[in-house]
C-alpha positions as CSV (number, residue, x, y, z in Angstrom):
1,M,74.8,139.2,93.9
2,S,75.3,135.7,92.5
3,A,77.6,133.2,94.1
4,T,80.0,133.3,91.1
5,A,80.2,137.1,91.2
6,M,81.1,137.2,94.9
7,E,84.7,138.1,95.5
8,T,86.7,135.7,97.7
9,K,90.4,135.4,98.3
10,T,92.0,132.2,97.0
11,R,93.9,129.9,99.2
12,P,97.6,130.8,99.1
13,W,99.4,129.0,96.3
14,G,101.9,127.4,98.7
15,F,99.1,125.6,100.6
16,L,97.7,124.2,97.4
17,L,101.2,123.1,96.4
18,I,101.8,121.3,99.7
19,Q,98.5,119.5,99.6
20,G,98.9,118.7,95.9
21,I,102.3,117.1,96.4
22,A,101.1,115.1,99.4
23,L,98.2,113.8,97.3
24,V,100.4,112.9,94.4
25,V,102.8,111.0,96.7
26,I,99.9,109.1,98.4
27,G,98.3,108.3,95.1
28,A,101.6,107.1,93.6
29,V,102.4,104.9,96.6
30,F,99.1,103.0,96.1
31,L,99.1,102.9,92.3
32,W,102.7,101.8,91.8
33,S,104.2,100.4,95.0
34,P,104.6,96.7,95.4
35,A,102.6,96.4,98.7
36,K,103.1,92.8,99.7
37,T,99.7,92.3,101.3
38,R,96.4,94.0,101.4
39,A,96.8,94.5,105.2
40,D,100.1,96.4,104.6
41,A,98.5,98.6,102.0
42,W,95.4,99.2,104.2
43,M,97.5,100.1,107.2
44,L,99.7,102.4,105.1
45,L,96.6,104.1,103.7
46,V,95.1,104.6,107.1
47,T,98.3,106.2,108.4
48,L,98.8,108.4,105.3
49,L,95.2,109.4,105.4
50,G,95.4,110.4,109.0
51,I,98.5,112.5,108.4
52,Y,96.9,114.1,105.3
53,W,93.7,115.0,107.3
54,V,95.6,116.5,110.2
55,I,97.8,118.6,107.8
56,G,94.7,119.6,105.7
57,G,92.8,120.5,108.8
58,V,95.6,122.7,110.0
59,L,95.9,124.4,106.6
60,D,92.1,125.0,106.6
61,L,92.3,126.7,110.0
62,V,95.3,128.8,108.9
63,H,93.5,129.8,105.7
64,M,90.4,130.7,107.7
65,F,92.4,133.5,109.5
66,Q,93.8,134.7,106.2
67,D,90.4,134.8,104.3
68,H,87.4,135.3,106.5
69,T,84.8,134.4,103.8
70,A,83.0,131.1,104.5
71,W,84.9,131.0,107.8
72,A,82.4,128.7,109.4
73,W,82.8,126.0,106.7
74,K,86.6,126.3,106.9
75,L,86.4,126.0,110.7
76,F,84.1,123.0,110.5
77,M,86.1,121.2,107.9
78,G,89.4,122.0,109.7
79,V,88.3,120.8,113.1
80,I,86.6,117.6,111.6
81,S,89.7,116.8,109.6
82,I,92.0,117.3,112.5
83,M,89.8,115.1,114.8
84,A,89.4,112.4,112.2
85,G,93.1,112.4,111.3
86,G,94.1,112.4,115.0
87,Y,91.8,109.5,115.8
88,I,93.2,107.5,112.9
89,L,96.8,108.2,114.0
90,M,96.1,107.3,117.6
91,Y,94.2,104.1,116.8
92,P,95.3,102.9,113.3
93,V,94.7,99.3,114.0
94,A,91.2,99.9,115.3
95,S,90.5,102.1,112.4
96,A,91.8,99.7,109.8
97,L,90.8,96.3,111.2
98,A,88.0,96.6,113.8
99,L,85.9,99.1,111.9
100,P,86.5,98.8,108.2
101,K,82.9,99.1,107.1
102,I,82.2,102.1,109.4
103,F,85.5,103.6,108.4
104,V,84.6,103.4,104.7
105,L,81.2,104.8,105.4
106,V,82.7,107.7,107.3
107,L,85.1,108.3,104.5
108,G,82.3,108.4,102.1
109,I,80.3,110.9,104.1
110,W,83.5,113.0,104.5
111,G,84.0,112.8,100.7
112,V,80.4,114.1,100.1
113,I,80.9,116.9,102.6
114,Q,84.3,117.8,101.3
115,G,83.0,117.7,97.7
116,T,80.1,119.9,98.5
117,V,82.3,122.5,100.3
118,A,84.7,122.4,97.3
119,L,81.9,123.0,94.8
120,I,80.5,125.9,96.9
121,M,84.0,127.5,97.1
122,A,84.5,126.9,93.3
123,F,81.3,128.7,92.5
124,R,82.3,131.6,94.8
125,S,85.8,131.9,93.4
126,G,85.3,130.7,89.8
127,S,88.0,128.1,90.2
128,W,87.6,125.3,87.7
129,A,90.2,123.2,89.5
130,M,88.3,123.4,92.8
131,G,85.1,122.5,91.0
132,I,86.8,119.4,89.5
133,L,88.1,118.3,92.9
134,G,84.6,118.8,94.3
135,V,83.1,116.6,91.7
136,I,85.8,113.9,92.2
137,A,85.3,114.0,96.0
138,L,81.5,113.7,95.6
139,L,81.9,110.7,93.3
140,F,84.4,109.2,95.7
141,G,82.0,109.7,98.6
142,F,79.0,108.3,96.8
143,I,80.9,105.2,95.7
144,L,82.0,104.5,99.2
145,I,78.5,105.2,100.7
146,G,76.8,103.0,98.1
147,D,79.0,99.9,98.6
148,Y,80.6,100.2,102.0
149,S,79.2,96.9,103.3
150,L,80.3,94.7,100.3
151,P,83.2,92.3,100.9
152,G,86.5,93.6,99.4
153,M,85.4,97.2,99.7
154,G,88.6,98.1,101.5
155,L,90.6,97.0,98.5
156,T,88.3,98.9,96.1
157,F,88.7,101.9,98.4
158,I,92.4,101.7,98.1
159,W,92.2,102.0,94.3
160,V,89.6,104.7,94.3
161,A,91.5,106.7,96.9
162,A,94.8,106.3,95.0
163,L,93.3,107.5,91.7
164,W,91.5,110.4,93.5
165,A,94.6,111.4,95.3
166,F,96.9,111.2,92.2
167,I,94.6,113.1,89.9
168,G,93.5,115.6,92.5
169,G,97.1,116.2,93.5
170,I,98.1,117.0,90.0
171,I,95.2,119.4,89.6
172,M,96.1,121.1,92.9
173,I,99.8,121.5,91.8
174,V,98.8,123.0,88.4
175,Q,96.3,125.4,90.1
176,A,99.0,126.4,92.7
177,F,101.4,127.4,89.9
178,R,98.6,129.2,88.0
179,Q,97.8,131.2,91.1
180,R,101.5,132.0,91.7
181,S,102.0,133.2,88.1
182,A,98.8,135.3,88.4
């Protein structure tokens, strides 16, 4: 049986809607808010990203119990997301100021892993929206991995993350309503 023919349960539409709205809000904050300094924007991004990862990790774990297919990936991504988000929320200054290069590199690696998992899940479920999110996450990850040590990468990261969050959030919201109507 091919990966596209395999039957998998889709994530509940409410989970997609919550994550989509969170991503749109995060993206909008960075695209259109008048953040006074780069440090303020960076600290806000770090905090919002930590919150997003914790919520996303919890939703991955809840979804793992509802749909047992690919449970190991869901468990892995849920635990890693919760740990990364928790660390960021406990030590936002250290994450944002003391380790910016490593932080961007870790985010790049996370983006590649998240994108790969999203593509695998897209092939299994036939979801075009999940496939698009996977490609965007892979591009996001490779951009960050390729240029993490350059000066100003933190500011570039803010713009890339804002665009990824806004576009990805809209796609997730649309997909949530498509699942609900189906």
